[in-house]
N, C-alpha and C positions, 0 to 999 in steps of 0.2 A: 553390416555386414551379416553379424549374427540372429540379428532381428528380423533380416528376411530370412534365414532359415528356420526361425519360428515359424513363422509365416506359413511358410511352405510344406512346413513336415506337421504343422497341426495344431502346437501346442504353445499357441500365441497366448500372453495373460492379457491380452486386449481383446475381445470378442466384439469386433466392430463391424461396420461396412466394407472395411478393403479384405481382412481376414473371410467373412462371408464370401466375397466375391472371388476370393483367388481357391476357397475349397467350392463354389459355383463349377470355375473352371476345370478344375483336376475332377471333378466329380463327371463331367460332359467327357473329358478326354478319355478318361477309363471306361468309361459306359461304353464310348463308341470303341473303343478299342476292344474291349470285352463282348461285345456285341457283332463286331466285323470277326473276331476270330469263333463265334457258335456256328458251329454247323450245322446244329438244329434248329435254329431261327429265333430260338427262343429269348426273350428283354430280359436282362440281366440289371439290375438296380445295383448299384456300388454303395454298400454301406460306411459309416462314418468311421469306423473303427478300417475297414478296407483304405479310406483315402488318404488316414494320417499314415498307413502302413506303406501306402505309394508314394506319399510326400517326402517321409521320410528315407525311401529306399532312391528317391528323384536325388534328393537335397544331396544327400550323400556321392551319388555316382555325379553330380554337375557343379556342384560348391568351389570348388576350382575353377572353373569357366564362368559362374556370375562373380568370381572374384577380380577373375581378368577383366571382366567388362568394366565393374565397377572402377576399375583403378583406370583404363581407356577414358574412363569421365571425368578422373579426377585428376588427371596429369597438369600441371600446372605448365602456363604458357612459360617458355625458354627454358625449362627443368625438362631431365629425364627422368624415368620413373628406375629407378636404383634396383639392383637383387636382389634384395630386403625389403624392398616394396612387394615385390612379389610373392613372399611369403604369405601362407595363407593363413588367416587370423585363427584365434582358439575362436572354435563355436560349440567349447563345450560347457562351460560355465552358465548356471543356472540362467535366463532370463530377470529374474527377480534381483540377483547379484551383482548382473552388469548394471542394471537401472540404479539400484543403489549405491554401487560405485561411482557412477557418472553421480549422479545427486551431490553425495557427499565434497566429490572431489569440484565439482562449481559451488557448491556451501561454502569449501574452506578458501578459495578465491577470492570468491565476491566477500568475505568476511576479513578477510588481509586488505583489502583493496580501501 
């Protein structure tokens, strides 16, 4: 969940094709939005820092909806989603720290096997 947030907000540590595609999509959306709202008909290019700012705004506005959509896809057959499942996960932990925590937990689990 938080990794998706990093991609949308433009602060993903992996600068890969996925990140570039999301950036292009948001740039098209906001370029069209700005040009439609432009009464002078001037072409408006969206800068990288604006894309990042708009991505952060979009994520803050829509992350609850993203989480609920993810829950719908995750629901196990024969089980219902609990109220606790609906709580929004913390997405403020820096990406590197999340990755390091996941790696260390995985490492310790495999070491114990």
